[in-house]
N, C-alpha and C positions, 0 to 999 in steps of 0.2 A: 675542571675535573681532570685528574691525571690518568692516563691510560697505562695499563700494564702491558709490557711487551715480553714475551717469552722467546728466548733464543731456541733454536732447534736442539741444542745440547741440553738445555734446562728442561725442555718439554720431554725429551727422551729419558732423562734421568728421573723425572717425576713419574712417567709412565712405567718405567722399569721398577721403581720402588713400589708402586701400587700393585703391579703384577706379582712381585715377590711377596708382598704382604698377603695377597689373596692366595697364593700357592701355599704359604705357611699356614694360613687358616684352614685350608682344605686338608692338611695333614694332621690337624689336631683332633684327637679323639675325645669327644665329650662324654662325661660320665652318664651312665644310665640312671634313670629315676628309680628303677626297680631291679632287683636281682633276677637273673635268668633262672628258670627252674632247674632242679638237679636232674630231672629226666625230661627229655624232649623228643619229639617225633622227627626222625630223620627223613630225608627226601625219599629214600627207597622204602619207607614204611616201617623200618625197625626202630626200636626205642634205644636211644643213646643215653649214657650217663654223662652229664656235664661235669667235667673234672674241675671246673672253676667254681662251682657252687655246691657240689656234693660234699656231704660230711664224710668223716672217716668210716662211719658205719655203712653209709651207702656205697662207698668205694669198695669196702670189704665184701660186698655182695657179688662183685665181679669174680668170674672164675679165675683161680690162680693167684688171687690177691688176698693176703691174710691181714691180720690186724696191724702188724708191724709195717708192712709196705703201705697200707692205707694211711697210717699215721705219717709216714715219711712223705707221701704225696701231699697231704694237707700241710705239713710243715714246710715243704719246698715251696708250695703256693704262697704261704704266708710270708716266707722270707724273700722270695724273688718276684712276687706279683703273679697276676693271672697268666695262665698258659695261653699262648697265641695259637698254637697248633697241638694236636694230640701227640705228635712226635717228640715234643719236649718232655714227655714222660720218661724218655730214655735218659734224661739227666738226673733222674731220681735214683738214688742208691738202691739197688735191689731189683730194678726193672731192666731186665735183659732184652736183647733183640727178640729172642724167642717168646718171652712173656708178652712183649709189646705186640708182636704179630697176632697173638691170641686175643688181645684186648682191642686191637685197632677197630674192629667192626662194631664194638660196643661202647666206645667212648667218643666224646666230641667236646668241642668248646663252643661257647656261644657268647 
């Protein structure tokens, strides 16, 4: 029977490859089986609108958001993917700093 001998370099390379693979797997976001609700209970007890799942009509219910901006938010989400942070609303045409500051406590992502 032949014995396998690993040199220190080969063992270090294999170990490094395994660790790199595990690190890469840890960064992968798996898809959820179900969509998050459009409204969810925040930690401080207030209800937030999930801008990743809310329809244009639900977003339109937020103060200072009309039909056009609500549709732009949904279109932006469809074109660029899910919002990672509420601050990404600032990338939507028509959402100014002032408007976002008014919405910040009422929106969230999940």
